[in-house]
Structures are given as C-alpha cells and as structure tokens.
C-alpha positions in Angstrom: 46.7 82.4 206.7 49.8 84.2 207.7 52.8 82.3 208.6 55.4 83.4 211.1 59.1 82.8 211.3 61.7 83.7 213.9 65.4 84.0 214.0 68.1 84.2 216.6 70.2 87.2 215.7 73.4 87.7 217.6 74.6 91.3 217.3 73.5 91.6 213.6 71.3 90.2 210.8 73.2 86.9 210.6 73.6 84.2 213.2 76.9 84.3 215.0 78.6 84.9 218.3 77.5 87.7 220.7 79.0 89.9 223.2 77.6 90.9 226.6 75.3 94.0 226.6 77.1 97.3 227.0 75.9 100.5 228.4 74.7 103.0 225.8 76.2 106.5 226.2 76.0 109.3 223.7 74.5 106.9 221.1 77.2 104.3 221.4 75.4 101.2 220.5 75.4 98.0 222.6 76.0 94.7 221.0 73.8 92.0 222.6 72.3 88.7 222.1 68.7 89.0 220.9 65.9 87.0 219.5 63.5 88.6 217.0 60.2 87.4 215.6 58.8 88.2 212.2 55.4 88.2 210.5 55.5 86.7 207.0 52.9 88.1 204.5 50.7 85.7 202.6 51.6 84.5 199.1 55.3 85.0 199.7 57.4 83.4 197.0 61.0 82.2 197.2 63.4 85.0 196.3 65.7 84.4 193.2 69.4 83.9 193.7 70.0 87.4 192.3 67.5 88.9 194.8 69.1 87.0 197.7 72.5 88.3 196.7 71.2 91.8 196.6 69.5 91.5 199.9 72.6 90.2 201.5 74.5 93.2 200.3 71.8 95.6 201.6 71.6 93.8 205.0 75.4 93.9 205.4 75.5 97.7 204.8 72.5 98.2 207.1 74.2 96.2 209.9 77.3 98.4 209.7 75.2 101.5 210.0 73.0 100.2 212.9 75.9 99.0 215.0 78.0 102.2 214.4 78.4 104.9 217.0 76.8 107.5 214.8 73.9 109.6 216.1 70.5 108.2 215.5 69.7 110.9 212.9 72.7 110.2 210.8 72.2 106.5 211.0 68.6 106.9 209.8 69.7 109.1 206.9 72.1 106.3 205.8 69.4 103.6 206.2 66.8 105.4 204.1 68.5 104.7 200.7 68.9 101.0 201.7 65.2 100.8 202.4 64.5 102.2 199.0 66.8 99.7 197.3 65.1 96.9 199.1 61.6 97.8 197.9 61.6 95.7 194.6 63.0 92.6 196.4 60.9 89.7 197.5 62.3 89.7 201.0 61.6 93.4 201.7 59.1 92.3 204.4 61.9 90.6 206.4 64.4 93.5 205.9 62.0 96.2 207.0 61.1 94.3 210.1 64.7 93.5 210.9 65.7 97.1 210.4 62.9 98.4 212.6 63.5 95.9 215.4 67.2 96.6 215.5 66.7 100.3 215.4 64.3 100.1 218.3 66.0 97.4 220.4 69.7 98.4 219.9 69.3 102.1 219.6 66.2 104.2 220.2 64.7 102.4 223.1 68.1 102.4 224.8 68.1 106.2 225.0 66.4 107.6 228.1 65.4 110.8 226.4 64.8 111.4 222.7 64.8 114.7 220.8 61.8 115.6 218.7 63.8 114.5 215.6 64.6 111.2 217.3 61.0 110.7 218.3 60.0 111.1 214.6 62.6 108.4 213.7 61.2 106.2 216.5 57.7 106.7 215.0 59.0 105.8 211.5 60.4 102.4 212.6 57.4 101.6 214.8 55.2 102.2 211.9 57.2 99.7 209.9 56.5 97.0 212.5 52.8 97.9 212.5 52.7 97.8 208.7 53.8 94.2 208.6 51.7 93.2 211.7 54.9 92.3 213.5 54.1 90.3 216.7 56.8 91.7 218.9 54.8 93.8 221.4 57.8 93.8 223.7 59.3 96.4 221.3 56.2 98.1 220.1 54.7 98.8 223.5 57.6 100.8 224.9 58.0 102.6 221.6 54.3 103.7 221.8 54.8 104.8 225.4 57.6 107.2 224.2 55.5 108.3 221.3 52.6 109.2 223.5 54.2 112.7 223.7 53.9 113.3 220.0 51.2 111.0 218.6 47.5 111.7 219.0 45.3 109.6 221.3 43.5 108.3 218.3 46.7 107.3 216.5 48.1 105.7 219.6 44.9 103.7 220.2 44.8 102.4 216.7 48.5 101.4 216.9 47.9 99.6 220.3 44.9 97.8 218.9 47.0 96.6 215.9 49.9 95.5 218.1 47.6 93.7 220.5 45.8 91.9 217.7 49.0 90.9 215.9 50.7 89.6 219.0 47.7 87.8 220.3 47.0 86.1 217.0 50.7 85.1 216.7 50.9 83.8 220.3 47.8 81.6 219.8 49.6 79.8 217.0 52.6 79.0 219.1 51.1 75.7 220.5 54.2 73.6 219.8 57.8 74.3 220.9 59.4 76.8 218.5 62.9 75.3 218.9 62.6 71.6 219.5 66.3 70.8 218.7 67.8 73.9 220.2 70.2 73.9 223.2 68.5 74.5 226.5 69.8 78.1 226.8 68.2 78.9 223.4 64.9 77.4 224.6 65.0 79.5 227.7 65.7 82.6 225.7 62.8 81.7 223.4 60.4 81.4 226.3 61.7 84.6 227.9 61.0 86.5 224.8 57.5 85.0 224.5 56.9 86.1 228.1 58.0 89.6 227.4 55.6 89.8 224.4 52.8 88.5 226.5 53.5 91.0 229.3 53.6 93.9 226.8 50.2 92.9 225.5 48.8 92.9 229.0 50.2 96.4 229.6 48.6 97.7 226.5 45.3 96.1 227.3 45.3 97.7 230.8 45.9 101.1 229.1 42.7 100.8 227.0 
C-alpha cells in the first residue's frame, strides 16, 4: 500500500516564515504560504546521512532557482542538472514532486499566457506529478487545462484519469485529522487545500 505524507512549505522547501502573496509580472515569482501533499512510493527505505546531505544541497540550489526572477525557460535549464543529480538518491521521489509542485504553483500557473516553450515546460513538470501519482489535483487540473492546447485528447484523458484516481484514492485514506497538534490556522489551511483538491477532481470528472 502506498503511504502519503504532507509538508507545510513556506516560500521554499524547508519550513519557515512566509510573506504575503505578491503579484507576478514578467516572471517575477511570488513568495507565498503553501501546503503541498506528496505520494510516497512503496518500499521506500531511509536515506543514508550522505544521501540526506546531498539532497539538502540539491534542494537548496533548486530553491534559489525557483524563487529567482529569471524567465521560466532559464530556470528550467538550471533545474535539469539538479534533477539528474537527484536520480541516484533515495529521496528523488520527494524532490521531483517538490520541484514540480513549486514550478506549477509559484511560476507556470501564475502566468496568464504561456509561450509554446513554456507550455512544454509545464507539460514536463505535470508529467513528473503524474509519474509519482501525486494527489494534488488542485495543481494538476489547471495545468491540464492549459495543456489542452498542445496535448492530444487521448493524452489529456489518460492524464485526467490518472489524476482523478490518485487524488480519490489519497482522499479516501484521509479519515483522521492530518494535523492533530497543529495550530488552528494550520488546520484551516489543511482543510482548505483538501477542499481545493476535491473541487479539482469534480471539475475533471465533469469534463469526462
């Protein structure tokens, strides 16, 4: 059985303080409070101290790139070597999902219009979430809506089915509070995100 984990991420990959959302203009990235959910693959072992250290280095570099004001294309080019470096590491599943969710949430889905090159980048990170059966339909659904201009109907349908299945299975497991000891504002944020995921699933189901 797959396990799921979630993390509160404030403006980056690590827990910390956040700023209020800013308007995105000319690829200037907003820093905002966000909650992200991850799907954990089966038979995941604990990473060694060396692997954890290397992953921290890669995540720190990725964070700087994602939160920079560089164009999406240049940011993507800088992130690709980091993705390659993460492949041998035990926690690659977490890194790839983090990277994809950040690129969608903090960058690509904030842009009203995307160039063909940017749509290709959007497809790349959407595929990463689908690859790991990430449950966050609230990010995947709007990404697929933008990709409807470039992806075939068959590919879109397959992606929507995967997103619906992953999110539905994940939500069915959330029978107990996910954050029993959290402050009330964190609980509310948690429930808000869950509602967003549920709503996104319903949108995709209606589109079938």
